[in-house]
N, C-alpha and C positions, 0 to 999 in steps of 0.2 A: 503494500500499498505506500502511495508516495506519501510524503511528510509535508510537502507544500499543495498551497491552492494557487489555482491563476485564475482570474477576473479579467475579462477582457471588454464588457460592456455592462451598462447599467440594465436594472431590472424594468421589465414592460409593467403596464400596469395591472393592479390585482385586486380582487373583492374576494376574501377569504373570512372562514371561523377556523380558531386552529385553539390545541391547548398547549401548554409547554410543561414543563417538568416540573416535580415537585420542589418545593422551597428548600433549598440546601440549608439554612441555618436552622429551620425547623427540624428537616431531617436529622440534622446530628443533633440535636439537642434531645431529640424523641431517643433516638440510640443512647445515647448516655443515661437519661434518665429511666429508660425501660431496663438497663443494666440495674439498676439499683431496686426495681420494685420486688414484692413477695409475688410473684409467677409468672403468668404468660402474658406479653404486651403483643397487639396485632397493629400492624401498621399497612396503608395501602398508599399506591402512587409514591413512595418511597423515593426519593432521588437515587438513582443508580450510578454515580458518577464514583470516581476515585476517591476522590473527599470524605464521600458518606463509606466507600468501602473502608477506607483507612480506619474510620469510626470504628466500624462493625469489627475488622480484624484487631484493633484495640482493646475492645472488650470481651473478645472471645481470647486474648493472651491475659486477660485478667482473672479467667474462669468461668466465663457467660455463654451458655449455648446460643448459636442463633441456628436459625433457618432460613435461608434466603431465596424465593422461588421469582417468579418473573412479576407476577402480581401482588404479593404479600410476603412480609415479612415477619418472623414471629422471633422474638426474645425471650428466655426463658431467665427471668431474672430470680437472683438468692437472695434478696433481703438488700437493706440498705448497707449494710457490714456483710455482704456474702462473698467479695470477689477472693477468689482464691488461685494463689499464682505460685510459680518456682521463682528461687534466689535469682536475682542477675538476669532481669527480662529487660529488654529494649522494646519500646512501644515506637512506631514509625508513623508520623503524622502526617508522613510526604508533604504533599503541598497546601495543607490545612492550616492555617494559623487559628482557625477556630476551635478546629480539635485541639490542637497544639496546646493553646491555654486554657480551654475549659476543662481539659483531663486533668490537669496537675492540680486544681480545686478537688478533684476526688480524690486524689494520692495525698494529701497531707499527712494523712494519718498512716501511710504505707509502713508495713512491719519491715520490708526489706528493700534499699534503694534500687530505684528503676530510672533506666536511662532512655531519655527523650530525644528522638534524631528527625530531619525531615530533610527534604531534596533540598536542590540548591539553591534555591527561592527562600523557602520557609529558612533555612538556616542562615542566612543574610538577615534576617526580621531581629526586632529588639525582642528579648523575652525577659530583659530586668525589671520591664514594665510590669510583669506579671509574678517574678518571682521576687521584689520587693514587697508588695501589700502581702503575699502568702506566708514568709517568713515571718511575719510580725502574729501570725498564728502558732509559730514554733516549729515550723517545716524547715529542712536546709537545703539550699542548693551549691553547685558547683557547673558554672559557665564557663565559656570560651572567656577569654580577653576582651572581645570584644561585644559581651553580653548577648551571643548568639548560641543555636543550636551548636552541637550536641550538649544538652545538661544532663544532670543525674538530680535525682531527688530524692530526699533522706527524711522521711515521715516522721512525725512526733505522737507519742503515746498521750501526750497533757498539752492538748492543744489550747490557746486561750483565743478569748473572743476579743473582737478589734474594733475599732473605729476607722473608716477608712473614706479616704476624698477621692474619688476618681474624676479627674481633670479633664481629661482628654476626647469624654464621650466616646468610650471605648465599651460597646457591650462586651466583648470578650473579658476584659478583664473584670467589668461588673460580675458575668455571669461565674465566672472562676471563683470569687471572693465569694458569691452566695452560694456555692457547693461548698466550697472549704466551712463557711458559717453552718452550714445544714451538719456538719459532725462535730460540732464545738459546743461544749457547755454554754450555757449563760446565752445573753442577745449579741451578736453584732450588728453594727450600725454600718451603713454605706451612705456617704454623700456622693451622688452619682451626676455626672453631667449627664444630660438628655440622649439616651441613644435607644436601639432596639429593646423591645421590652419583651421578646419573643417569652424568656425564660419566667419573667413574671407573670404573665398569663396562664402559662403552664401550671404555675405552683400555684394560682388563683383557682383554676380548675381542678387540680387534685387538692384541694382544701389545704394545702401546706402551713404552717405555722409561718407566715411571711408577709408583713405589713410594708405596702407600698404608700408614702404621703408623697402627691405631686406639688412641686412648689412650681413657682416661675421658671428658673433655670435649671432647677436640679430636680431630682426625685432622692428621697429619704428613703433607705431601705433597711426593714430589720427582719434578720434573721435569727430563728430558734432553731435548737437541735433538732432532728428530724429523725426517727427510729422505724418509721413503715410508711410505705408508698404503695397504692393500688396499682394494678395494671393499667397500662394508657393504650387504646386503642384508637388509631387515628389516621383518618385520611386525607392524606398531606395534600395541603391546598397548591396550587402552581406559583412558582418563583416570580416575584414582580421585577426583581434584577436581571432575570432572563427575557421577561418579558419585554424591558426597556428597549432592548434590541430591535423587536418588533415595532414596538410605538414608533419608534424613531424612522426606523425603513418605511413607515407607512407615510409618516408627516412628510418625508421627503422625496416621496415618490407622486408624478403625476398620476390623479384619478384614481387612487386606490382608495380601499377600505378594509378595516379589518377588525374582527371581533375574536378577542383571547378570552377563553374559557375560566373562570373560578379562579380567579388569581387572589392571593393575600394582599391584601390593603391594608395592611397595620398601619396606624398613625405614624410610627416610628421608620416606616420604610417608603411612603409616599411622597417623597421630598421633589422625586423625579418628576412626578405626576404634576405636582403645583408648579414648579420649575418650567416645566413646557406649556403648562397653561397661562402662566405669564408670558411666556413667548410667542403666544398666538396658535398653538398646538391646539388641534380641536379632539378633544378627549372626553367622552362621557362614560360615568360610572353606571351597571345596569344589575338588575337581580342582588342586592347587596342583601348581605346576611350575616349573621354572627356563627361563629363555628369554634367549640373549645375556645371560646375567650377572643379567637381571632376574627378580625372582619374581612368578608370574602366578598368579591364581585365580580361579572363580567365589563372587561375593558374594550370600549370602542372607539376607534381610533380613525381620522379621516387624513389625507392628502390638505396639507396646510400653503396656500397660494401664497400667504405673507406671513413672514417670521420676524418677529421682535427682539431686538438688543434686550440685553438684561443687566442689571447691575443686581447681582445676585444675593440676597439677603445670607449673610453669615448663619441666621438662625437656621436656616434650610439645608445647612451642610451635613451634618450627622445624618439626617433623613435621606440624603441622595450620596453617600460618600463613596458608593461602589458604582452610580451610574455617570459619574462625572466624565468620563472619556466619551460618553455615547452624547452626553448633552452638550459637549465641546463641540461635535458634528454638527449639530443644530442651531448653534452661533456662527459657525463657518458661514451659513449661508441666511444669516439675519442682516436687517437692515440697520447699521452702524457698529457700533463698540460694545462687546460684552464684555461684563467683568466680574470675575471669581476670584475669590480672596480667601485668606485663613486657611487654604488646604494645603498644610505642610501634612497631615496627616494620610494624605494622598499616597505619599512617597515613602509609607510604611507598609505599603499593601505587597503582594506577590512581587510587582516590579515597581521602580520609583514612577509611580503613573501621572505625576503631573509632569514630568520631564517627558512623559512617554507620548501624552498629550500633546503638548506642544511640540514634539518631531514628527507626528503623523500630519499634523495640521501642515509644518513647514514644508513636509514632502508634497502635499496637495496644494501648496501655491499660496497659503493662505499667512497672513501677517501675524503677529503674536507678539505681545511683549510679556516677557516670563519672570519669576522671582522666585525664590524658592519657597515661596507660600503664596502666590500670586499668578495669574494669568490674564490678560487683556485680548480679546479678538476680535480683530478687524474685518467683520461680517463684509460678505458679498452675495449678495441673491440671486446673481446670476452665473455663480460659481459653477463652471464646469473642466474636469479632468482632463486632458489628453498628453498625460505625461505615463512614462514607465514610473512604477514604484515598489519598492521592494521593501519588506518589512520581516526582518529578522534579529536575533541576539536580543530578545527582551526578557528573557527567564523564563520562557512558556508562560508568560501570564496570560490565560485564558481571555480576559477582557479586552488585553490589548489586539490577541488575536479578531476576535469577534467584532471590536469596533472598525477595525480596518476591512473586515469584511463589506460590514455596513456602507463605510465610505466608499468602497469600491460599487458596489450597487448602486450607490445614490448618486454618486458625481462623475462616474466614470472614470476614463485612463486604462493602463493595463497594469494590474496590480500582481505581484507574485507572495504569497503572505508562506512563511515559514511555520513549522511547527504545529502542521495541524490537530496533532492529538492531545494539544494543550488544552483543547475542549473539553476532555475526560474528566477534569477537575470537576467541572460544575454542571457542565450541560453538554452530555455527548450526543444528545439529538438536534444540535442546533443546526448543522446542514442538512439533515433532513427537512427540517420545515423551511428552509430557505428553500431547497428544491420545490418543494409543496405551492411555496407562493410562485417563483419562476414558472408555475402551470399557468398561473393568470387567474381568471375565473372559475 
């Protein structure tokens, strides 16, 4: 199978109804929670990607039985303190920062040291941001000199409750601390900058002793020790981050219309919709409902004849942090200058995404002004690419690959995009859906 894709022409108009893969954030959290329950948990529409498979392999390493079929996954939990594993095990989080950071919160009381490794991309990411707060509980860590993977965690039998201020808006760090707090006597308090709240919603659905007080700029979360969790059956909704690529493709294509079914529209995830609507993209939400505490809806989007520039409010950053690369493509076709700021966190992702966003736009002939944490994009409503573009050496960041594909189909040119297998981490069916849209009406 070739490891690169070549795109020579823009996509033709289409009118389609599609479904995208299950939500990755919820899929990984379900696997970890299900490993803690007393009994059997079942999930349908679980995202079967490398990141989620890494989560499944991790809990299996911890002594948990898993049965994975095409349409259903079953996890046989052994209770909140039921992990049973050999000495000197190594857990491989592969490319998943979510898994790598979250699972450390569940291992703060490990009897034996556990080594955590990841792929080349994950091994460049900062893990001190999670080892620092978990150390306050009593766990100890051995990291590389650069605060990266591989690391080794040494658990403690006598964990302390803590007070932790999470300033970055990182749901990964917040959830890891919540997991650690669930193993600790007394009450731990987190003062957390607003971020994804899938963990809190799942805890509420399960009736766990966790209190969330929502304030203007942050949430105050109180966690108490947990002794038992009941089985969790879950029909995973579709992923808004995966949906965003097709929303943008539709918006930038002529005379096109798309409906995406059963998408998670959690308030902490829909920054991309808010931003795109401010820019004039025609998006409507239909058939809204609540499922397991999560908001679900069908998303309908139409081609946008006129796109407006935006001075993007920073309060939307955390709610759209994974979608900015694709949002930058919309800004490239806007009338005027778009400004996105306070985005240093983008460079803490699978690749330095702010830098890669600017690099892709430059290759497209779009003028930008970039700093370490901001980008100004000079839009061109008549943008049409007639050059050769090659995308490679991007640490196999799945979002760089998919953004490049959408750019090629939207603006033209001849694109050679390497590392096609990068999409296996989050969205293996991405190119299959692209092919259905190419078939038009």
